[in-house]
C-alpha atoms as one frame of an Amber mdcrd trajectory, in Angstrom:
protein
   0.025   0.138  -0.040   1.342   3.472  -0.919   1.743   6.218   1.571  -0.965
   8.906   1.491   0.424  11.990  -0.030  -2.249  14.204   1.219  -1.987  15.350
   4.868  -4.452  17.289   7.128  -3.184  20.908   7.433  -3.912  21.395  11.151
  -1.288  22.997  13.324   0.871  24.424  10.738  -1.314  26.658   8.499  -4.247
  27.959  10.687  -5.659  31.095   8.776  -9.318  31.314   9.864 -12.384  30.083
  11.462 -15.134  28.073   9.760 -18.568  27.553  10.853 -19.746  23.900  10.979
 -23.342  22.623  11.968 -23.660  20.139  14.574 -26.835  18.554  15.469 -29.927
  20.595  14.463 -29.036  24.243  14.944 -25.824  24.796  16.946 -22.868  26.696
  15.332 -19.533  25.666  16.185 -16.479  27.559  15.229 -13.853  25.241  13.738
 -10.324  25.916  12.114 -10.216  26.239   8.452  -8.016  23.374   7.369  -7.007
  22.617   3.731  -4.629  19.851   2.222  -0.845  19.687   2.068   0.497  18.145
  -1.032   4.303  17.958   0.172   5.043  21.229   1.356   2.225  23.104  -0.928
  -1.345  24.130   0.071  -4.294  23.021  -1.809  -7.855  23.685  -1.471  -9.987
  20.480  -0.110 -13.027  21.367  -2.233 -12.778  23.606  -5.324 -14.116  27.195
  -5.836 -16.396  27.702  -8.645 -16.525  30.246 -11.343 -20.291  30.864 -11.354
 -20.575  33.884 -13.868 -18.755  36.077 -16.295 -20.364  39.257 -17.995 -19.333
  42.593 -19.679 -20.824  45.616 -18.809 -21.430  46.743 -22.628 -20.734  44.473
 -25.439 -20.640  47.261 -28.061 -17.358  47.455 -30.049 -14.854  49.961 -29.090
 -16.843  50.915 -26.006 -15.483  51.273 -22.471 -16.556  48.157 -20.524 -15.824
  46.218 -17.005 -15.683  42.461 -17.405 -16.625  40.571 -14.301 -15.970  37.410
 -13.094 -17.900  35.600 -10.136 -16.254  33.120  -7.815 -18.001  31.056  -4.993
 -15.793  29.498  -2.209 -17.392  26.702  -0.788 -17.806  26.563   3.055 -15.748
  23.362   2.990 -12.831  24.564   0.741 -10.586  24.023   3.499  -8.445  27.162
   2.885  -8.920  30.764   2.446  -8.795  32.603  -1.047  -5.668  34.643  -1.341
  -5.679  35.433  -5.098  -7.480  35.097  -8.469  -5.548  35.197 -11.748  -7.565
  36.273 -14.923  -5.778  35.179 -18.223  -6.914  36.171 -21.810  -7.286  32.966
 -24.077  -6.933  32.914 -27.837  -8.238  36.488 -28.302  -8.719  37.624 -31.817
  -7.637  41.251 -30.782  -5.760  42.337 -27.714  -7.705  43.909 -25.088  -5.997
  46.554 -22.938  -6.839  46.829 -19.129  -6.657  49.533 -16.768  -5.544  47.935
 -13.705  -5.935  50.909 -11.615  -9.616  51.070 -11.906 -10.270  47.254 -11.488
 -11.655  46.164  -8.226 -13.377  43.380  -6.331 -16.331  43.313  -4.189 -18.572
  40.744  -2.186 -21.500  39.196  -3.905 -22.306  38.416  -7.358 -24.335  41.246
  -9.386 -23.382  43.929 -11.599 -24.594  46.349  -9.032 -21.914  45.005  -6.439
 -21.882  44.665  -2.691 -19.092  45.872  -0.577 -15.627  46.471  -1.505 -12.968
  43.754  -0.610  -9.577  44.990   0.289  -6.706  44.099  -1.997  -2.822  44.012
  -1.515  -2.548  44.356  -5.390  -3.875  44.434  -8.599  -1.875  43.730 -11.719
  -0.565  41.456 -14.246   2.962  40.165 -15.483   4.116  42.184 -18.603   4.904
  38.913 -20.729   1.049  38.320 -20.999  -0.935  41.158 -22.083  -4.305  41.475
 -20.775  -3.530  39.248 -17.730  -4.757  40.355 -14.221  -3.729  38.840 -10.905
  -5.997  40.186  -7.742  -4.472  39.765  -4.240  -6.908  39.642  -1.364  -5.778
  41.377   1.961  -7.113  39.617   4.148  -8.035  36.461   2.121 -11.532  35.623
   1.618 -13.091  32.986   3.904 -14.916  29.972   2.603 -18.526  30.205   2.395
 -18.531  33.641   0.410 -19.144  34.861  -3.133 -16.666  37.489  -4.639 -16.651
  39.314  -7.964 -13.539  40.682  -9.574 -14.037  43.362 -12.119 -11.463  44.373
 -14.838 -11.668  47.759 -16.529 -11.170  47.281 -20.146  -9.990  50.431 -21.982
 -12.291  49.715 -24.753 -13.953  46.660 -26.299 -12.241  45.273 -29.299 -13.588
  46.337 -32.734 -13.792  42.655 -33.860 -16.467  40.826 -31.963 -16.884  37.219
 -31.039 -16.489  35.170 -28.011 -13.380  36.266 -25.925 -12.502  33.782 -23.120
 -10.711  34.253 -19.918  -9.027  31.581 -17.644  -9.976  31.986 -14.192  -7.366
  30.611 -11.770  -7.885  30.549  -7.630  -5.112  30.285  -5.161  -5.472  29.545
  -1.639  -3.906  31.304   1.191  -0.579  30.480   2.412   3.093  29.745   1.293
   3.385  27.737  -1.740  -0.381  27.696  -2.634  -1.483  25.400  -5.519  -3.503
  27.513  -8.123  -6.788  25.573  -9.055  -7.977  26.369 -12.619 -11.590  26.967
 -12.541 -12.471  27.309 -15.998 -13.095  29.976 -18.871 -15.181  32.939 -18.369
 -16.836  33.861 -21.891 -17.666  37.369 -22.959 -19.917  37.610 -26.068 -18.830
  40.879 -27.672 -20.159  42.391 -30.751 -18.704  43.105 -34.065 -18.452  46.473
 -35.750 -20.832  45.562 -38.552
């Protein structure tokens, strides 16, 4: 029998408090624990990409691109960061990182702002953005990250963005959540 590579993350990385139902109605605080893979931290249960939307689909107009993620109560780790990466775009879309934001909830109207330690992206991947939460988002929450595009592309179509979630803690293993698809109109 092979030894189990996954170990419970009890005393080493204690980041927050989760709520667990016991019996019919009692709420008990329990430590948020995740999985250790070697010296790397991973989610117990995957966050989910539940929505992607553009505030405008008109060509050449300014727009905000929103990606909503739900972190299940049994995720095991808080959410530290979300990475948004363009995938096979026909036309490059320039982003304004300084006006991008994150908030609680899932609607275009928005909820309370989430504090971020940084928003940005590496220069080798144009149009990429990394949102780092400070403090990390606790399990059981739904959040939306919002990228401000300088303008929609002139050439319409389906523009896909890969969404990856990173757990809190050193050496967090990113989990790819899927593609957020934006349907943008053509100039014609």
